N, CA and C of each residue as an Amber inpcrd file, in Angstrom:
protein
   246
 -58.1990000 -59.4710000  51.0270000 -56.6760000 -59.6400000  51.1690000
 -56.1000000 -58.3110000  50.7530000 -55.3930000 -57.6630000  51.5490000
 -54.7590000 -56.4490000  51.1890000 -53.4800000 -56.6390000  50.4100000
 -52.9960000 -55.6040000  49.6980000 -51.7450000 -55.6560000  48.9790000
 -50.4480000 -56.2960000  49.7350000 -50.3470000 -55.8290000  50.8330000
 -49.1860000 -56.3230000  51.7450000 -49.1930000 -57.7970000  51.9480000
 -50.3460000 -58.3670000  52.2560000 -50.4300000 -59.7460000  52.4800000
 -50.1290000 -60.4240000  51.1170000 -50.6770000 -59.9770000  49.9500000
 -50.5320000 -60.5660000  48.7570000 -48.9580000 -60.6470000  48.4570000
 -48.2740000 -59.6130000  48.6650000 -46.7610000 -59.5290000  48.4510000
 -46.0450000 -60.5970000  49.3230000 -46.4690000 -60.5880000  50.5630000
 -45.8370000 -61.5850000  51.4870000 -46.1320000 -63.0070000  51.0630000
 -47.3180000 -63.3290000  50.5980000 -47.7550000 -64.6090000  50.0440000
 -46.9010000 -64.9990000  48.7710000 -46.6980000 -63.9900000  47.9570000
 -45.8900000 -64.4030000  46.8000000 -44.4710000 -64.6680000  46.9320000
 -43.8890000 -63.8370000  48.0750000 -42.5190000 -64.0500000  48.3550000
 -42.4660000 -65.4880000  49.0760000 -43.4410000 -65.7500000  49.9070000
 -43.3010000 -67.1370000  50.5370000 -43.3690000 -68.2740000  49.6030000
 -44.2280000 -68.1430000  48.6440000 -44.3980000 -69.2280000  47.6470000
 -43.0100000 -69.3420000  46.8300000 -42.4230000 -68.1190000  46.4510000
 -41.2240000 -68.1700000  45.6580000 -40.1440000 -68.7440000  46.6290000
 -40.0400000 -68.5180000  47.8980000 -39.0020000 -69.0820000  48.8110000
 -39.1600000 -70.6380000  48.8320000 -40.3720000 -71.0690000  49.0140000
 -40.6040000 -72.5360000  49.1660000 -40.2340000 -73.2410000  47.8470000
 -40.5870000 -72.5710000  46.7060000 -40.2230000 -73.2910000  45.4270000
 -38.7410000 -73.3310000  45.2270000 -38.0330000 -72.2120000  45.6980000
 -36.5780000 -72.1960000  45.5470000 -35.8800000 -73.3010000  46.4230000
 -36.4170000 -73.4150000  47.6240000 -35.9990000 -74.5750000  48.4190000
 -36.1540000 -75.9400000  47.9520000 -37.3510000 -76.0780000  47.3940000
 -37.6770000 -77.4500000  46.7080000 -36.7370000 -77.7080000  45.5150000
 -36.5480000 -76.6670000  44.6230000 -35.7390000 -76.9070000  43.4750000
 -34.3050000 -77.1850000  43.9440000 -33.7540000 -76.5120000  44.9120000
 -32.4900000 -76.8640000  45.4630000 -32.3910000 -78.2830000  46.0530000
 -33.4250000 -78.6250000  46.7240000 -33.4440000 -79.9330000  47.3760000
 -33.4270000 -81.0490000  46.3870000 -34.2270000 -80.9210000  45.3470000
 -34.2130000 -82.0190000  44.2820000 -33.2990000 -81.8710000  43.1420000
 -32.4630000 -80.8210000  43.1390000 -31.4550000 -80.4830000  42.1650000
 -31.9920000 -80.2400000  40.8790000 -32.9830000 -79.3900000  40.8570000
 -33.5780000 -79.0160000  39.6360000 -33.1560000 -77.4840000  39.3620000
 -32.5110000 -77.1880000  38.1960000 -32.0620000 -75.8320000  38.0820000
 -32.9310000 -75.1530000  36.8940000 -32.5950000 -73.9950000  36.7290000
 -33.2990000 -73.2580000  35.5550000 -32.2960000 -72.8290000  34.5510000
 -32.6810000 -73.2780000  33.1820000 -31.6310000 -72.8140000  32.2240000
 -32.1800000 -71.3140000  31.6880000 -31.4460000 -70.7320000  30.7400000
 -31.8490000 -69.4870000  30.1700000 -33.2260000 -69.4690000  29.4870000
 -33.5030000 -70.5810000  28.8270000 -34.7460000 -70.5160000  28.0310000
 -36.0810000 -70.8250000  28.9620000 -35.9080000 -70.9230000  30.2510000
 -36.9720000 -71.2130000  31.1660000 -37.2940000 -72.5820000  31.2020000
 -36.5320000 -73.4650000  30.4480000 -36.7340000 -74.8560000  30.5860000
 -35.9480000 -75.3280000  31.8150000 -36.6600000 -76.3360000  32.5820000
 -35.8950000 -76.8170000  33.8340000 -34.9620000 -78.0380000  33.4300000
 -33.8020000 -77.9890000  33.9810000 -32.8020000 -79.1080000  33.8350000
 -32.6150000 -79.8190000  35.0850000 -32.5800000 -81.1940000  34.9340000
 -32.4630000 -81.9210000  36.1810000 -31.0020000 -82.3260000  36.1170000
 -30.2930000 -82.1200000  37.4210000 -28.9560000 -82.4380000  37.5630000
 -28.8040000 -83.9010000  37.3560000 -27.6600000 -84.2900000  36.5590000
 -27.3380000 -85.6430000  36.3070000 -26.0090000 -86.0470000  36.9870000
 -25.8490000 -87.1300000  37.6450000 -24.6900000 -87.4380000  38.2330000
 -23.5250000 -87.5590000  37.2370000 -22.2250000 -87.4460000  37.5650000
 -21.1170000 -87.4130000  36.6480000 -20.9640000 -88.7220000  35.8980000
 -21.1060000 -89.8480000  36.6480000 -20.9440000 -91.0950000  35.9800000
 -22.0410000 -91.3330000  34.9120000 -23.2320000 -90.9290000  35.1140000
 -24.2470000 -91.1880000  34.0950000 -24.0520000 -90.1310000  32.9470000
 -23.6160000 -89.0040000  33.2350000 -23.4440000 -87.9320000  32.1800000
 -22.3190000 -88.5330000  31.3150000 -21.3040000 -89.0730000  31.8810000
 -20.2090000 -89.6360000  31.1620000 -20.6910000 -90.8050000  30.1640000
 -21.3970000 -91.6080000  30.7810000 -21.9620000 -92.7410000  30.0350000
 -22.8820000 -92.2390000  28.8630000 -23.6840000 -91.1150000  29.1360000
 -24.5380000 -90.5250000  28.1030000 -23.7310000 -89.9540000  26.9940000
 -22.5040000 -89.2240000  27.3350000 -21.7190000 -88.6040000  26.3560000
 -21.1010000 -89.7830000  25.4090000 -20.6790000 -90.7900000  26.1010000
 -20.0910000 -91.9430000  25.3150000 -21.0860000 -92.5230000  24.3200000
 -22.3340000 -92.7250000  24.8260000 -23.3980000 -93.2060000  23.9370000
 -23.7130000 -92.3420000  22.8060000 -23.7750000 -91.0880000  23.0600000
 -24.0870000 -90.0720000  22.1320000 -22.9670000 -89.9960000  20.9210000
 -21.7040000 -90.0790000  21.4170000 -20.4740000 -90.2360000  20.4970000
 -20.7330000 -91.3820000  19.6030000 -21.0430000 -92.6300000  20.1940000
 -21.2210000 -93.8150000  19.4670000 -22.2790000 -93.7570000  18.4110000
 -23.4390000 -93.1470000  18.8410000 -24.5080000 -92.9160000  17.8760000
 -24.1990000 -91.9340000  16.8490000 -23.4540000 -90.9240000  17.1540000
 -22.9670000 -89.9650000  16.0690000 -22.1080000 -90.6240000  14.9730000
 -21.2040000 -91.5240000  15.3910000 -20.4060000 -92.4530000  14.5920000
 -21.2540000 -93.2640000  13.6270000 -22.2160000 -93.8620000  14.2040000
 -22.9950000 -94.7410000  13.3600000 -23.8880000 -93.9350000  12.3890000
 -24.3920000 -92.8430000  12.7360000 -25.0880000 -91.9860000  11.8890000
 -24.0990000 -91.4850000  10.7320000 -22.8910000 -91.2010000  10.9990000
 -21.9040000 -90.7690000  10.1050000 -21.6850000 -91.8500000   9.0290000
 -21.5800000 -93.1730000   9.4490000 -21.4600000 -94.2470000   8.6210000
 -22.7200000 -94.4330000   7.7380000 -23.8570000 -94.3230000   8.2060000
 -25.1120000 -94.4730000   7.5210000 -25.2550000 -93.3390000   6.4580000
 -24.7550000 -92.1650000   6.8280000 -24.8330000 -91.0600000   5.8710000
 -23.8750000 -91.3740000   4.6420000 -22.7820000 -91.9580000   5.0210000
 -21.7980000 -92.2740000   3.8990000 -22.3370000 -93.2790000   3.1110000
 -23.0210000 -94.3470000   3.6470000 -23.6020000 -95.4870000   2.8200000
 -24.7500000 -94.7890000   1.9400000 -25.5320000 -93.9080000   2.4640000
 -26.6810000 -93.5010000   1.7930000 -26.2820000 -92.4300000   0.6380000
 -25.2240000 -91.7590000   0.8070000 -24.6770000 -90.7620000  -0.2700000
 -23.5300000 -91.2540000  -1.0010000 -23.3600000 -92.5370000  -1.2610000
 -22.3080000 -93.1220000  -1.9320000 -22.6250000 -92.9090000  -3.4510000
 -22.1230000 -91.7890000  -4.0580000 -22.3720000 -91.4330000  -5.3690000
 -21.6120000 -92.3060000  -6.4510000 -20.4690000 -92.5100000  -6.3340000
 -19.6210000 -93.1410000  -7.3250000 -19.4400000 -94.7040000  -7.2200000
 -20.3220000 -95.2390000  -6.3810000 -20.4830000 -96.7260000  -6.2340000
 -19.0750000 -97.1960000  -5.6160000 -18.3220000 -96.4930000  -4.8430000
 -16.9950000 -96.9650000  -4.3820000 -17.3410000 -98.1450000  -3.2750000
 -18.4660000 -98.0280000  -2.5570000 -18.7700000 -99.0900000  -1.6460000
 -19.0920000-100.3780000  -2.3550000 -19.7630000-100.4230000  -3.4400000
 -19.8940000-101.5520000  -4.1060000 -18.7420000-102.2320000  -4.7060000
 -17.8260000-101.3370000  -5.2120000 -16.5100000-101.8570000  -5.6460000
 -15.6390000-102.4540000  -4.5770000 -15.7140000-101.8330000  -3.3620000
 -14.9790000-102.3650000  -2.2030000 -15.5490000-103.7030000  -1.8680000
 -16.8460000-103.8300000  -1.7360000 -17.5940000-105.1190000  -1.2710000
 -17.1080000-106.1940000  -2.4590000 -17.0410000-105.9480000  -3.7240000
 -16.6410000-106.8920000  -4.7650000 -15.1650000-107.2290000  -4.5620000
 -14.3960000-106.2890000  -4.2460000 -12.8860000-106.5980000  -3.9990000
 -12.7800000-107.5240000  -2.8720000 -13.5670000-107.2230000  -1.6660000
 -13.4700000-108.1160000  -0.6080000 -13.9510000-109.6360000  -0.9220000
 -15.0000000-109.7090000  -1.7440000 -15.5480000-111.0020000  -2.1970000
 -14.3350000-111.8220000  -2.9070000 -13.7390000-111.0850000  -3.8220000
 -12.7140000-111.6210000  -4.6890000 -11.5220000-112.2370000  -3.7660000
 -11.2060000-111.5790000  -2.6400000 -10.1390000-111.9350000  -1.6950000
 -10.5350000-113.2530000  -1.0550000 -11.7780000-113.3740000  -0.6970000
 -12.2310000-114.6250000   0.1310000 -12.3400000-115.8180000  -0.6600000
């Protein structure tokens, strides 16, 4: 195989790969990692779920780092009310 044929083969392979990526909605990010296109409705649902999970993690962090026992006092106050 001569160098000209090799160059033509590489260009053809690259062109076919580009067409397939465009067809299946796969793009390339800067890091070389491939990202799959996500429909807007699903992306919105995922954002909402991530936001809810972040809120839950924040509550768990607050519970885990309760230094001055304010949570314990609040629970006792609520028990006294009931």
